N, CA, C, O and the ligand as a Tripos MOL2 file, in Angstrom:
@<TRIPOS>MOLECULE
protein
  317   315    80     0     0
PROTEIN
NO_CHARGES

@<TRIPOS>ATOM
      1 N         111.1980  169.7680  166.8230 N.3       1 MET1
      2 CA        111.7150  170.8570  166.0690 C.3       1 MET1
      3 C         110.9490  172.0990  166.3180 C.2       1 MET1
      4 O         109.7280  172.1770  166.4570 O.2       1 MET1
      5 N         111.8440  173.0920  166.3570 N.am      2 LYS2
      6 CA        111.1940  174.5510  166.2970 C.3       2 LYS2
      7 C         110.9000  175.1360  165.0460 C.2       2 LYS2
      8 O         111.6290  174.9040  164.0820 O.2       2 LYS2
      9 N         109.8910  175.8860  164.9550 N.am      3 CYS3
     10 CA        109.5980  176.3990  163.5440 C.3       3 CYS3
     11 C         110.2800  177.5010  163.4480 C.2       3 CYS3
     12 O         110.2410  178.3860  164.3030 O.2       3 CYS3
     13 N         111.0780  177.5510  162.2270 N.am      4 PRO4
     14 CA        112.0890  178.6610  161.8780 C.3       4 PRO4
     15 C         111.3980  180.0940  161.5500 C.2       4 PRO4
     16 O         111.9470  181.1680  161.3060 O.2       4 PRO4
     17 N         110.0540  179.7760  161.6180 N.am      5 PHE5
     18 CA        109.3130  181.3690  161.4140 C.3       5 PHE5
     19 C         108.9610  181.9590  162.5760 C.2       5 PHE5
     20 O         109.2220  183.1380  162.8140 O.2       5 PHE5
     21 N         108.2560  181.0710  163.4970 N.am      6 CYS6
     22 CA        107.7150  181.8070  164.7220 C.3       6 CYS6
     23 C         108.0750  181.1440  166.0290 C.2       6 CYS6
     24 O         107.5230  181.4150  167.0950 O.2       6 CYS6
     25 N         109.1220  180.1800  165.8630 N.am      7 GLY7
     26 CA        109.7650  179.5420  167.1360 C.3       7 GLY7
     27 C         108.9780  178.6660  167.8810 C.2       7 GLY7
     28 O         109.5640  178.1890  168.8530 O.2       7 GLY7
     29 N         107.7850  178.3000  167.7100 N.am      8 LYS8
     30 CA        106.9150  177.3590  168.2550 C.3       8 LYS8
     31 C         107.2350  176.0610  168.2450 C.2       8 LYS8
     32 O         107.8990  175.7710  167.2500 O.2       8 LYS8
     33 N         107.0110  175.1330  168.9940 N.am      9 ASP9
     34 CA        107.3340  173.6500  168.7140 C.3       9 ASP9
     35 C         106.2960  173.1530  167.3690 C.2       9 ASP9
     36 O         105.0930  173.3990  167.2720 O.2       9 ASP9
     37 N         106.9990  172.5260  166.5650 N.am     10 MET10
     38 CA        106.3020  171.8510  165.2560 C.3      10 MET10
     39 C         106.0390  170.3190  165.6490 C.2      10 MET10
     40 O         106.6510  169.6630  166.4910 O.2      10 MET10
     41 N         104.9280  169.8920  164.7930 N.am     11 GLU11
     42 CA        104.4860  168.5110  164.9250 C.3      11 GLU11
     43 C         104.9660  167.6330  163.9850 C.2      11 GLU11
     44 O         104.8910  168.0190  162.8180 O.2      11 GLU11
     45 N         105.4560  166.5130  164.2010 N.am     12 LYS12
     46 CA        105.8390  165.6160  163.1970 C.3      12 LYS12
     47 C         104.9990  164.7460  162.7460 C.2      12 LYS12
     48 O         104.3360  164.0510  163.5160 O.2      12 LYS12
     49 N         104.8940  164.6470  161.2790 N.am     13 GLY13
     50 CA        103.8640  163.8810  160.6860 C.3      13 GLY13
     51 C         104.4300  163.3000  159.2840 C.2      13 GLY13
     52 O         105.6080  163.0320  159.0470 O.2      13 GLY13
     53 N         103.4160  163.1760  158.4800 N.am     14 TYR14
     54 CA        103.9360  162.4210  157.2080 C.3      14 TYR14
     55 C         102.9740  163.0730  156.0510 C.2      14 TYR14
     56 O         101.8050  163.4060  156.2430 O.2      14 TYR14
     57 N         103.6230  163.1800  154.9250 N.am     15 ILE15
     58 CA        102.6720  163.3680  153.5690 C.3      15 ILE15
     59 C         102.9190  162.1000  152.9600 C.2      15 ILE15
     60 O         104.0230  161.5660  153.0670 O.2      15 ILE15
     61 N         101.9720  161.5730  152.3250 N.am     16 GLN16
     62 CA        101.8670  160.2260  151.8350 C.3      16 GLN16
     63 C         101.1120  160.1050  150.2990 C.2      16 GLN16
     64 O         100.0820  160.7130  150.0090 O.2      16 GLN16
     65 N         101.6560  159.4320  149.6280 N.am     17 SER17
     66 CA        101.3140  159.4410  148.2650 C.3      17 SER17
     67 C         101.5440  157.7690  147.7220 C.2      17 SER17
     68 O         102.4940  157.0560  148.0460 O.2      17 SER17
     69 N         100.5740  157.4410  146.9520 N.am     18 ARG18
     70 CA        100.6380  156.0750  146.3140 C.3      18 ARG18
     71 C         101.7030  156.0940  145.2150 C.2      18 ARG18
     72 O         102.3320  155.1030  144.8450 O.2      18 ARG18
     73 N         101.8340  157.3580  144.7280 N.am     19 ASP19
     74 CA        102.9740  157.3060  143.3850 C.3      19 ASP19
     75 C         104.1200  158.3900  143.4790 C.2      19 ASP19
     76 O         104.6020  158.9750  142.5090 O.2      19 ASP19
     77 N         104.5020  158.5770  144.8890 N.am     20 GLY20
     78 CA        105.6090  159.2930  144.9410 C.3      20 GLY20
     79 C         105.1860  160.6140  145.3720 C.2      20 GLY20
     80 O         104.0110  160.9740  145.2980 O.2      20 GLY20
     81 N         106.2500  161.4380  145.8800 N.am     21 VAL21
     82 CA        106.0660  162.5280  146.4880 C.3      21 VAL21
     83 C         107.1820  163.5430  145.7480 C.2      21 VAL21
     84 O         108.3340  163.5560  146.1810 O.2      21 VAL21
     85 N         106.8420  164.2920  144.7500 N.am     22 ILE22
     86 CA        107.8910  164.9080  143.8280 C.3      22 ILE22
     87 C         107.6890  166.5970  143.8670 C.2      22 ILE22
     88 O         106.6430  167.1890  143.5980 O.2      22 ILE22
     89 N         108.8900  167.1650  144.2490 N.am     23 TRP23
     90 CA        108.9100  168.6260  144.0060 C.3      23 TRP23
     91 C         109.2800  169.0830  142.4820 C.2      23 TRP23
     92 O         110.0800  168.3470  141.9040 O.2      23 TRP23
     93 N         108.8810  169.9970  141.9060 N.am     24 ARG24
     94 CA        109.3290  170.5220  140.6080 C.3      24 ARG24
     95 C         109.1160  172.1050  140.6770 C.2      24 ARG24
     96 O         108.4050  172.7500  141.4480 O.2      24 ARG24
     97 N         109.9550  172.5420  139.6270 N.am     25 LYS25
     98 CA        110.1800  174.1160  139.5660 C.3      25 LYS25
     99 C         108.7110  174.5960  138.9890 C.2      25 LYS25
    100 O         108.3290  175.7290  139.2830 O.2      25 LYS25
    101 N         108.0660  173.9320  138.3520 N.am     26 LYS26
    102 CA        106.7220  174.3910  137.6740 C.3      26 LYS26
    103 C         105.6350  173.2720  137.9300 C.2      26 LYS26
    104 O         105.9280  172.0930  138.1270 O.2      26 LYS26
    105 N         104.5650  173.6890  137.9090 N.am     27 LYS27
    106 CA        103.4680  172.6910  138.0450 C.3      27 LYS27
    107 C         103.2840  172.2340  136.7490 C.2      27 LYS27
    108 O         103.2540  172.9960  135.7830 O.2      27 LYS27
    109 N         103.1380  170.8140  136.6650 N.am     28 SER28
    110 CA        102.7640  170.3190  135.4210 C.3      28 SER28
    111 C         102.0320  169.0870  135.6240 C.2      28 SER28
    112 O         101.7170  168.5860  136.7030 O.2      28 SER28
    113 N         101.7730  168.6080  134.3160 N.am     29 ALA29
    114 CA        100.7580  167.2440  134.3110 C.3      29 ALA29
    115 C         101.5090  166.1540  135.1370 C.2      29 ALA29
    116 O         102.6750  165.9020  134.8330 O.2      29 ALA29
    117 N         100.9360  165.5280  136.1130 N.am     30 VAL30
    118 CA        101.4640  164.7320  136.9620 C.3      30 VAL30
    119 C         101.2080  163.1950  136.0320 C.2      30 VAL30
    120 O         100.2130  162.5510  135.6980 O.2      30 VAL30
    121 N         102.6760  163.0480  135.8520 N.am     31 SER31
    122 CA        102.6940  161.6970  135.1940 C.3      31 SER31
    123 C         103.1700  160.6930  135.9410 C.2      31 SER31
    124 O         103.6030  160.9450  137.0660 O.2      31 SER31
    125 N         103.1690  159.2240  135.3760 N.am     32 ALA32
    126 CA        103.7470  158.1300  136.0770 C.3      32 ALA32
    127 C         105.2140  158.4090  136.1680 C.2      32 ALA32
    128 O         105.7660  157.9130  137.1500 O.2      32 ALA32
    129 N         105.9460  159.0920  135.3590 N.am     33 LEU33
    130 CA        107.4220  159.0080  135.2750 C.3      33 LEU33
    131 C         107.8450  160.6110  135.7020 C.2      33 LEU33
    132 O         108.8230  161.2290  135.2830 O.2      33 LEU33
    133 N         106.9880  161.0110  136.4980 N.am     34 ALA34
    134 CA        107.5550  162.5560  136.9050 C.3      34 ALA34
    135 C         108.9010  162.5370  137.5670 C.2      34 ALA34
    136 O         109.6980  163.4740  137.5260 O.2      34 ALA34
    137 N         109.0740  161.4860  138.1320 N.am     35 CYS35
    138 CA        110.3780  161.5040  138.9560 C.3      35 CYS35
    139 C         111.7420  161.5190  138.1560 C.2      35 CYS35
    140 O         112.8880  161.6910  138.5710 O.2      35 CYS35
    141 N         111.2430  161.2750  136.8230 N.am     36 PHE36
    142 CA        112.6310  161.2120  136.0120 C.3      36 PHE36
    143 C         112.7380  162.5910  135.3330 C.2      36 PHE36
    144 O         113.6560  162.6330  134.5130 O.2      36 PHE36
    145 N         112.0420  163.7140  135.4650 N.am     37 ALA37
    146 CA        112.2530  164.9950  134.9630 C.3      37 ALA37
    147 C         113.5570  165.5690  135.5880 C.2      37 ALA37
    148 O         113.9090  165.3650  136.7500 O.2      37 ALA37
    149 N         114.2670  166.3540  134.6170 N.am     38 SER38
    150 CA        115.4030  166.9200  135.0960 C.3      38 SER38
    151 C         115.3920  167.7080  136.3900 C.2      38 SER38
    152 O         116.3680  167.5820  137.1300 O.2      38 SER38
    153 N         114.3220  168.5670  136.7710 N.am     39 ASP39
    154 CA        114.1220  169.3410  137.6360 C.3      39 ASP39
    155 C         113.3940  168.7060  138.9570 C.2      39 ASP39
    156 O         113.2070  169.3960  139.9600 O.2      39 ASP39
    157 N         113.0230  167.4150  138.8800 N.am     40 ALA40
    158 CA        112.4290  166.6940  139.7930 C.3      40 ALA40
    159 C         113.3960  166.5920  141.1380 C.2      40 ALA40
    160 O         114.6240  166.5800  141.0530 O.2      40 ALA40
    161 N         112.7450  166.5260  142.2650 N.am     41 VAL41
    162 CA        113.2510  166.3480  143.5970 C.3      41 VAL41
    163 C         112.3410  165.3430  144.0590 C.2      41 VAL41
    164 O         111.1450  165.6350  144.1020 O.2      41 VAL41
    165 N         112.8600  163.8030  144.5350 N.am     42 ASP42
    166 CA        111.9930  163.0260  145.0510 C.3      42 ASP42
    167 C         112.1560  163.1630  146.5280 C.2      42 ASP42
    168 O         113.1980  162.8790  147.1180 O.2      42 ASP42
    169 N         110.8680  163.6970  147.1980 N.am     43 LEU43
    170 CA        110.9910  164.0790  148.7380 C.3      43 LEU43
    171 C         110.5630  162.6310  149.1910 C.2      43 LEU43
    172 O         110.5840  162.5030  150.4150 O.2      43 LEU43
    173 N         110.2290  161.6510  148.5750 N.am     44 GLY44
    174 CA        109.4590  160.5340  149.3500 C.3      44 GLY44
    175 C         110.4170  159.2880  149.3600 C.2      44 GLY44
    176 O         111.3200  159.1820  148.5300 O.2      44 GLY44
    177 N         110.2080  158.4490  150.2320 N.am     45 THR45
    178 CA        110.8430  157.2780  150.4600 C.3      45 THR45
    179 C         109.7930  156.3130  150.5240 C.2      45 THR45
    180 O         108.5960  156.5830  150.4160 O.2      45 THR45
    181 N         110.3250  155.0750  150.7190 N.am     46 SER46
    182 CA        109.4520  154.0170  150.9400 C.3      46 SER46
    183 C         109.9530  153.0390  152.1600 C.2      46 SER46
    184 O         111.1180  152.9870  152.5540 O.2      46 SER46
    185 N         108.9450  152.3320  152.6450 N.am     47 ASP47
    186 CA        109.4350  151.4950  153.7910 C.3      47 ASP47
    187 C         109.6250  150.0780  153.5120 C.2      47 ASP47
    188 O         109.9440  149.2120  154.3260 O.2      47 ASP47
    189 N         109.3630  149.9240  152.1080 N.am     48 GLY48
    190 CA        109.3670  148.5750  151.6770 C.3      48 GLY48
    191 C         107.9350  147.6600  151.5300 C.2      48 GLY48
    192 O         107.8010  146.6400  150.8550 O.2      48 GLY48
    193 N         106.9440  148.3110  152.3380 N.am     49 ASN49
    194 CA        105.6910  147.8080  152.1540 C.3      49 ASN49
    195 C         104.8850  148.1030  150.7680 C.2      49 ASN49
    196 O         104.4200  149.1870  150.4160 O.2      49 ASN49
    197 N         104.8390  146.8710  150.0790 N.am     50 PRO50
    198 CA        104.2440  147.1320  148.5010 C.3      50 PRO50
    199 C         103.0660  147.8750  148.5610 C.2      50 PRO50
    200 O         102.5980  148.2890  147.5000 O.2      50 PRO50
    201 N         102.4500  148.1380  149.7190 N.am     51 PHE51
    202 CA        100.9350  148.8700  149.8140 C.3      51 PHE51
    203 C         101.1280  150.0240  150.4660 C.2      51 PHE51
    204 O         100.1640  150.7390  150.7400 O.2      51 PHE51
    205 N         102.5720  150.4110  150.8500 N.am     52 GLY52
    206 CA        102.7900  151.5530  151.7420 C.3      52 GLY52
    207 C         102.8550  152.8610  151.1170 C.2      52 GLY52
    208 O         102.7490  153.9080  151.7560 O.2      52 GLY52
    209 N         103.0690  152.7760  149.5780 N.am     53 GLY53
    210 CA        103.3890  153.8300  148.9600 C.3      53 GLY53
    211 C         104.4620  154.6680  149.4010 C.2      53 GLY53
    212 O         105.3030  154.1670  150.1470 O.2      53 GLY53
    213 N         104.5760  155.9880  149.0220 N.am     54 SER54
    214 CA        105.7700  156.8290  149.2180 C.3      54 SER54
    215 C         105.3090  157.6790  150.4130 C.2      54 SER54
    216 O         104.1370  157.8890  150.7240 O.2      54 SER54
    217 N         106.4960  158.1730  151.0870 N.am     55 PHE55
    218 CA        106.0530  159.1970  152.2730 C.3      55 PHE55
    219 C         107.2150  159.9950  152.3960 C.2      55 PHE55
    220 O         108.3570  159.6330  152.1140 O.2      55 PHE55
    221 N         106.8360  161.1970  152.8700 N.am     56 ALA56
    222 CA        107.8450  162.1620  153.3660 C.3      56 ALA56
    223 C         107.7450  162.5010  154.8670 C.2      56 ALA56
    224 O         106.5820  162.5120  155.2720 O.2      56 ALA56
    225 N         108.5360  162.7340  155.6400 N.am     57 VAL57
    226 CA        108.6180  163.4570  156.9490 C.3      57 VAL57
    227 C         108.0110  164.7630  156.9460 C.2      57 VAL57
    228 O         108.6730  165.4560  156.1730 O.2      57 VAL57
    229 N         107.1970  165.3350  157.3760 N.am     58 VAL58
    230 CA        106.8210  166.8590  157.3580 C.3      58 VAL58
    231 C         106.4310  167.0930  158.7700 C.2      58 VAL58
    232 O         105.7460  166.3620  159.4840 O.2      58 VAL58
    233 N         107.1010  168.4800  159.1160 N.am     59 TYR59
    234 CA        106.8300  169.0780  160.4670 C.3      59 TYR59
    235 C         105.7640  170.1640  160.1320 C.2      59 TYR59
    236 O         105.8380  170.9760  159.2090 O.2      59 TYR59
    237 N         104.7890  170.0400  161.0160 N.am     60 ARG60
    238 CA        103.7830  171.2470  160.8500 C.3      60 ARG60
    239 C         103.7090  172.1110  162.0230 C.2      60 ARG60
    240 O         103.6220  171.6980  163.1800 O.2      60 ARG60
    241 N         103.7560  173.5620  161.5960 N.am     61 CYS61
    242 CA        103.4970  174.3430  162.7570 C.3      61 CYS61
    243 C         102.0750  174.8470  162.8190 C.2      61 CYS61
    244 O         101.6760  175.7330  162.0640 O.2      61 CYS61
    245 N         101.3860  174.3210  163.6470 N.am     62 ALA62
    246 CA         99.9090  174.6920  163.9430 C.3      62 ALA62
    247 C          99.7640  176.2570  164.2930 C.2      62 ALA62
    248 O          98.6370  176.7460  164.2220 O.2      62 ALA62
    249 N         100.7760  177.0040  164.6400 N.am     63 ASP63
    250 CA        100.4440  178.1810  165.1470 C.3      63 ASP63
    251 C         100.4520  179.1690  163.9400 C.2      63 ASP63
    252 O          99.6300  180.0800  163.8410 O.2      63 ASP63
    253 N         101.5030  178.9100  162.9680 N.am     64 CYS64
    254 CA        101.6130  179.9040  161.9330 C.3      64 CYS64
    255 C         101.2550  179.1260  160.4380 C.2      64 CYS64
    256 O         101.1830  179.7980  159.4090 O.2      64 CYS64
    257 N         101.0830  177.9330  160.4320 N.am     65 GLY65
    258 CA        100.6490  176.9820  159.2830 C.3      65 GLY65
    259 C         101.6330  176.7420  158.3870 C.2      65 GLY65
    260 O         101.3410  176.5010  157.2150 O.2      65 GLY65
    261 N         102.8750  176.7740  158.7960 N.am     66 LYS66
    262 CA        103.8620  176.5080  157.8380 C.3      66 LYS66
    263 C         104.0990  174.8350  157.9950 C.2      66 LYS66
    264 O         103.8610  174.1860  159.0140 O.2      66 LYS66
    265 N         104.5730  174.3680  156.8540 N.am     67 PHE67
    266 CA        105.1410  172.9020  156.8270 C.3      67 PHE67
    267 C         106.5410  172.8880  156.3580 C.2      67 PHE67
    268 O         106.8600  173.6050  155.4100 O.2      67 PHE67
    269 N         107.4680  172.0670  156.9950 N.am     68 LEU68
    270 CA        108.6720  172.0230  156.7940 C.3      68 LEU68
    271 C         108.9220  170.5600  156.3730 C.2      68 LEU68
    272 O         108.6270  169.6780  157.1800 O.2      68 LEU68
    273 N         109.3810  170.2710  155.3130 N.am     69 ILE69
    274 CA        109.8920  168.8040  154.7430 C.3      69 ILE69
    275 C         111.0960  168.5480  155.1320 C.2      69 ILE69
    276 O         111.9960  169.3730  154.9750 O.2      69 ILE69
    277 N         111.3010  167.2980  155.7300 N.am     70 ASP70
    278 CA        112.5090  166.7930  155.9240 C.3      70 ASP70
    279 C         113.1020  165.9600  154.9830 C.2      70 ASP70
    280 O         112.5820  164.8450  154.9660 O.2      70 ASP70
    281 N         114.1650  166.1430  154.0610 N.am     71 THR71
    282 CA        114.2390  165.2890  153.0260 C.3      71 THR71
    283 C         115.2870  164.2070  153.4870 C.2      71 THR71
    284 O         115.7520  163.4070  152.6760 O.2      71 THR71
    285 N         115.5980  164.2100  154.6550 N.am     72 GLN72
    286 CA        116.4100  163.1240  155.4460 C.3      72 GLN72
    287 C         115.5430  162.1230  155.9270 C.2      72 GLN72
    288 O         115.9340  161.0120  156.2860 O.2      72 GLN72
    289 N         114.2180  162.5500  155.9400 N.am     73 ASN73
    290 CA        113.3210  161.5440  156.5510 C.3      73 ASN73
    291 C         113.4210  161.2510  158.1260 C.2      73 ASN73
    292 O         113.0560  160.1670  158.5790 O.2      73 ASN73
    293 N         113.8500  162.1050  158.8030 N.am     74 GLY74
    294 CA        114.0150  161.9730  160.1410 C.3      74 GLY74
    295 C         115.4780  161.1770  160.5600 C.2      74 GLY74
    296 O         115.7980  160.7690  161.6760 O.2      74 GLY74
    297 N         116.1660  161.1060  159.4250 N.am     75 ASN75
    298 CA        117.4920  160.3090  159.6440 C.3      75 ASN75
    299 C         118.4740  161.1270  160.3180 C.2      75 ASN75
    300 O         119.6340  160.9270  159.9590 O.2      75 ASN75
    301 N         118.2890  161.9820  161.1910 N.am     76 HIS76
    302 CA        119.0390  163.1290  161.8000 C.3      76 HIS76
    303 C         118.9990  163.0490  163.2160 C.2      76 HIS76
    304 O         118.0830  162.3980  163.7190 O.2      76 HIS76
    305 N         119.7120  163.5190  163.8340 N.am     77 THR77
    306 CA        119.7270  163.8550  165.2440 C.3      77 THR77
    307 C         118.7330  164.9460  165.5760 C.2      77 THR77
    308 O         118.8500  166.0840  165.1220 O.2      77 THR77
    309 N         117.7230  164.5600  166.4010 N.am     78 GLU78
    310 CA        116.5780  165.5500  166.7110 C.3      78 GLU78
    311 C         117.0820  166.4880  167.6890 C.2      78 GLU78
    312 O         117.7320  165.9710  168.5980 O.2      78 GLU78
    313 N         116.9440  167.7080  167.7200 N.am     79 SER79
    314 CA        117.1360  168.4910  168.8080 C.3      79 SER79
    315 C         116.1980  169.2220  169.5660 C.2      79 SER79
    316 O         116.5690  169.8840  170.5350 O.2      79 SER79
    317 ZN        105.4110  178.6590  163.0210 Zn       80 ZN80
@<TRIPOS>BOND
     1     1     2 1
     2     2     3 1
     3     3     4 2
     4     3     5 am
     5     5     6 1
     6     6     7 1
     7     7     8 2
     8     7     9 am
     9     9    10 1
    10    10    11 1
    11    11    12 2
    12    11    13 am
    13    13    14 1
    14    14    15 1
    15    15    16 2
    16    15    17 am
    17    17    18 1
    18    18    19 1
    19    19    20 2
    20    19    21 am
    21    21    22 1
    22    22    23 1
    23    23    24 2
    24    23    25 am
    25    25    26 1
    26    26    27 1
    27    27    28 2
    28    27    29 am
    29    29    30 1
    30    30    31 1
    31    31    32 2
    32    31    33 am
    33    33    34 1
    34    34    35 1
    35    35    36 2
    36    35    37 am
    37    37    38 1
    38    38    39 1
    39    39    40 2
    40    39    41 am
    41    41    42 1
    42    42    43 1
    43    43    44 2
    44    43    45 am
    45    45    46 1
    46    46    47 1
    47    47    48 2
    48    47    49 am
    49    49    50 1
    50    50    51 1
    51    51    52 2
    52    51    53 am
    53    53    54 1
    54    54    55 1
    55    55    56 2
    56    55    57 am
    57    57    58 1
    58    58    59 1
    59    59    60 2
    60    59    61 am
    61    61    62 1
    62    62    63 1
    63    63    64 2
    64    63    65 am
    65    65    66 1
    66    66    67 1
    67    67    68 2
    68    67    69 am
    69    69    70 1
    70    70    71 1
    71    71    72 2
    72    71    73 am
    73    73    74 1
    74    74    75 1
    75    75    76 2
    76    75    77 am
    77    77    78 1
    78    78    79 1
    79    79    80 2
    80    79    81 am
    81    81    82 1
    82    82    83 1
    83    83    84 2
    84    83    85 am
    85    85    86 1
    86    86    87 1
    87    87    88 2
    88    87    89 am
    89    89    90 1
    90    90    91 1
    91    91    92 2
    92    91    93 am
    93    93    94 1
    94    94    95 1
    95    95    96 2
    96    95    97 am
    97    97    98 1
    98    98    99 1
    99    99   100 2
   100    99   101 am
   101   101   102 1
   102   102   103 1
   103   103   104 2
   104   103   105 am
   105   105   106 1
   106   106   107 1
   107   107   108 2
   108   107   109 am
   109   109   110 1
   110   110   111 1
   111   111   112 2
   112   111   113 am
   113   113   114 1
   114   114   115 1
   115   115   116 2
   116   115   117 am
   117   117   118 1
   118   118   119 1
   119   119   120 2
   120   119   121 am
   121   121   122 1
   122   122   123 1
   123   123   124 2
   124   123   125 am
   125   125   126 1
   126   126   127 1
   127   127   128 2
   128   127   129 am
   129   129   130 1
   130   130   131 1
   131   131   132 2
   132   131   133 am
   133   133   134 1
   134   134   135 1
   135   135   136 2
   136   135   137 am
   137   137   138 1
   138   138   139 1
   139   139   140 2
   140   139   141 am
   141   141   142 1
   142   142   143 1
   143   143   144 2
   144   143   145 am
   145   145   146 1
   146   146   147 1
   147   147   148 2
   148   147   149 am
   149   149   150 1
   150   150   151 1
   151   151   152 2
   152   151   153 am
   153   153   154 1
   154   154   155 1
   155   155   156 2
   156   155   157 am
   157   157   158 1
   158   158   159 1
   159   159   160 2
   160   159   161 am
   161   161   162 1
   162   162   163 1
   163   163   164 2
   164   163   165 am
   165   165   166 1
   166   166   167 1
   167   167   168 2
   168   167   169 am
   169   169   170 1
   170   170   171 1
   171   171   172 2
   172   171   173 am
   173   173   174 1
   174   174   175 1
   175   175   176 2
   176   175   177 am
   177   177   178 1
   178   178   179 1
   179   179   180 2
   180   179   181 am
   181   181   182 1
   182   182   183 1
   183   183   184 2
   184   183   185 am
   185   185   186 1
   186   186   187 1
   187   187   188 2
   188   187   189 am
   189   189   190 1
   190   190   191 1
   191   191   192 2
   192   191   193 am
   193   193   194 1
   194   194   195 1
   195   195   196 2
   196   195   197 am
   197   197   198 1
   198   198   199 1
   199   199   200 2
   200   199   201 am
   201   201   202 1
   202   202   203 1
   203   203   204 2
   204   203   205 am
   205   205   206 1
   206   206   207 1
   207   207   208 2
   208   207   209 am
   209   209   210 1
   210   210   211 1
   211   211   212 2
   212   211   213 am
   213   213   214 1
   214   214   215 1
   215   215   216 2
   216   215   217 am
   217   217   218 1
   218   218   219 1
   219   219   220 2
   220   219   221 am
   221   221   222 1
   222   222   223 1
   223   223   224 2
   224   223   225 am
   225   225   226 1
   226   226   227 1
   227   227   228 2
   228   227   229 am
   229   229   230 1
   230   230   231 1
   231   231   232 2
   232   231   233 am
   233   233   234 1
   234   234   235 1
   235   235   236 2
   236   235   237 am
   237   237   238 1
   238   238   239 1
   239   239   240 2
   240   239   241 am
   241   241   242 1
   242   242   243 1
   243   243   244 2
   244   243   245 am
   245   245   246 1
   246   246   247 1
   247   247   248 2
   248   247   249 am
   249   249   250 1
   250   250   251 1
   251   251   252 2
   252   251   253 am
   253   253   254 1
   254   254   255 1
   255   255   256 2
   256   255   257 am
   257   257   258 1
   258   258   259 1
   259   259   260 2
   260   259   261 am
   261   261   262 1
   262   262   263 1
   263   263   264 2
   264   263   265 am
   265   265   266 1
   266   266   267 1
   267   267   268 2
   268   267   269 am
   269   269   270 1
   270   270   271 1
   271   271   272 2
   272   271   273 am
   273   273   274 1
   274   274   275 1
   275   275   276 2
   276   275   277 am
   277   277   278 1
   278   278   279 1
   279   279   280 2
   280   279   281 am
   281   281   282 1
   282   282   283 1
   283   283   284 2
   284   283   285 am
   285   285   286 1
   286   286   287 1
   287   287   288 2
   288   287   289 am
   289   289   290 1
   290   290   291 1
   291   291   292 2
   292   291   293 am
   293   293   294 1
   294   294   295 1
   295   295   296 2
   296   295   297 am
   297   297   298 1
   298   298   299 1
   299   299   300 2
   300   299   301 am
   301   301   302 1
   302   302   303 1
   303   303   304 2
   304   303   305 am
   305   305   306 1
   306   306   307 1
   307   307   308 2
   308   307   309 am
   309   309   310 1
   310   310   311 1
   311   311   312 2
   312   311   313 am
   313   313   314 1
   314   314   315 1
   315   315   316 2
@<TRIPOS>SUBSTRUCTURE
     1 MET1         2 RESIDUE 1 A MET
     2 LYS2         6 RESIDUE 1 A LYS
     3 CYS3        10 RESIDUE 1 A CYS
     4 PRO4        14 RESIDUE 1 A PRO
     5 PHE5        18 RESIDUE 1 A PHE
     6 CYS6        22 RESIDUE 1 A CYS
     7 GLY7        26 RESIDUE 1 A GLY
     8 LYS8        30 RESIDUE 1 A LYS
     9 ASP9        34 RESIDUE 1 A ASP
    10 MET10       38 RESIDUE 1 A MET
    11 GLU11       42 RESIDUE 1 A GLU
    12 LYS12       46 RESIDUE 1 A LYS
    13 GLY13       50 RESIDUE 1 A GLY
    14 TYR14       54 RESIDUE 1 A TYR
    15 ILE15       58 RESIDUE 1 A ILE
    16 GLN16       62 RESIDUE 1 A GLN
    17 SER17       66 RESIDUE 1 A SER
    18 ARG18       70 RESIDUE 1 A ARG
    19 ASP19       74 RESIDUE 1 A ASP
    20 GLY20       78 RESIDUE 1 A GLY
    21 VAL21       82 RESIDUE 1 A VAL
    22 ILE22       86 RESIDUE 1 A ILE
    23 TRP23       90 RESIDUE 1 A TRP
    24 ARG24       94 RESIDUE 1 A ARG
    25 LYS25       98 RESIDUE 1 A LYS
    26 LYS26      102 RESIDUE 1 A LYS
    27 LYS27      106 RESIDUE 1 A LYS
    28 SER28      110 RESIDUE 1 A SER
    29 ALA29      114 RESIDUE 1 A ALA
    30 VAL30      118 RESIDUE 1 A VAL
    31 SER31      122 RESIDUE 1 A SER
    32 ALA32      126 RESIDUE 1 A ALA
    33 LEU33      130 RESIDUE 1 A LEU
    34 ALA34      134 RESIDUE 1 A ALA
    35 CYS35      138 RESIDUE 1 A CYS
    36 PHE36      142 RESIDUE 1 A PHE
    37 ALA37      146 RESIDUE 1 A ALA
    38 SER38      150 RESIDUE 1 A SER
    39 ASP39      154 RESIDUE 1 A ASP
    40 ALA40      158 RESIDUE 1 A ALA
    41 VAL41      162 RESIDUE 1 A VAL
    42 ASP42      166 RESIDUE 1 A ASP
    43 LEU43      170 RESIDUE 1 A LEU
    44 GLY44      174 RESIDUE 1 A GLY
    45 THR45      178 RESIDUE 1 A THR
    46 SER46      182 RESIDUE 1 A SER
    47 ASP47      186 RESIDUE 1 A ASP
    48 GLY48      190 RESIDUE 1 A GLY
    49 ASN49      194 RESIDUE 1 A ASN
    50 PRO50      198 RESIDUE 1 A PRO
    51 PHE51      202 RESIDUE 1 A PHE
    52 GLY52      206 RESIDUE 1 A GLY
    53 GLY53      210 RESIDUE 1 A GLY
    54 SER54      214 RESIDUE 1 A SER
    55 PHE55      218 RESIDUE 1 A PHE
    56 ALA56      222 RESIDUE 1 A ALA
    57 VAL57      226 RESIDUE 1 A VAL
    58 VAL58      230 RESIDUE 1 A VAL
    59 TYR59      234 RESIDUE 1 A TYR
    60 ARG60      238 RESIDUE 1 A ARG
    61 CYS61      242 RESIDUE 1 A CYS
    62 ALA62      246 RESIDUE 1 A ALA
    63 ASP63      250 RESIDUE 1 A ASP
    64 CYS64      254 RESIDUE 1 A CYS
    65 GLY65      258 RESIDUE 1 A GLY
    66 LYS66      262 RESIDUE 1 A LYS
    67 PHE67      266 RESIDUE 1 A PHE
    68 LEU68      270 RESIDUE 1 A LEU
    69 ILE69      274 RESIDUE 1 A ILE
    70 ASP70      278 RESIDUE 1 A ASP
    71 THR71      282 RESIDUE 1 A THR
    72 GLN72      286 RESIDUE 1 A GLN
    73 ASN73      290 RESIDUE 1 A ASN
    74 GLY74      294 RESIDUE 1 A GLY
    75 ASN75      298 RESIDUE 1 A ASN
    76 HIS76      302 RESIDUE 1 A HIS
    77 THR77      306 RESIDUE 1 A THR
    78 GLU78      310 RESIDUE 1 A GLU
    79 SER79      314 RESIDUE 1 A SER
    80 ZN80       317 GROUP 0 **** ****
C-alpha cells in the first residue's frame, strides 16, 4: 500500500490489545465496556485464539510517520 500523504511504500503490521481496539471521539477513561459507547468504533478483530486478544491491521509509513488503520483487516484486494 502506498502512503496517501507522501506516496512511499507502507509497511503492514498490527496494533494489538488484550481488551480491544476502540476509536472514540473524545478521550475518556478506558473501561471494560468502552466498546458499547454510542460513539465507539471497534477497530479490532479476533482470530479466535483466547489468548490472542484483539488486533487491527495497520500500515506504517516509516518515511513520514503516518499510520493507516485498515478497518477491513486486510480483507480486500491489495494493490
Ligand atoms: Zn508517508
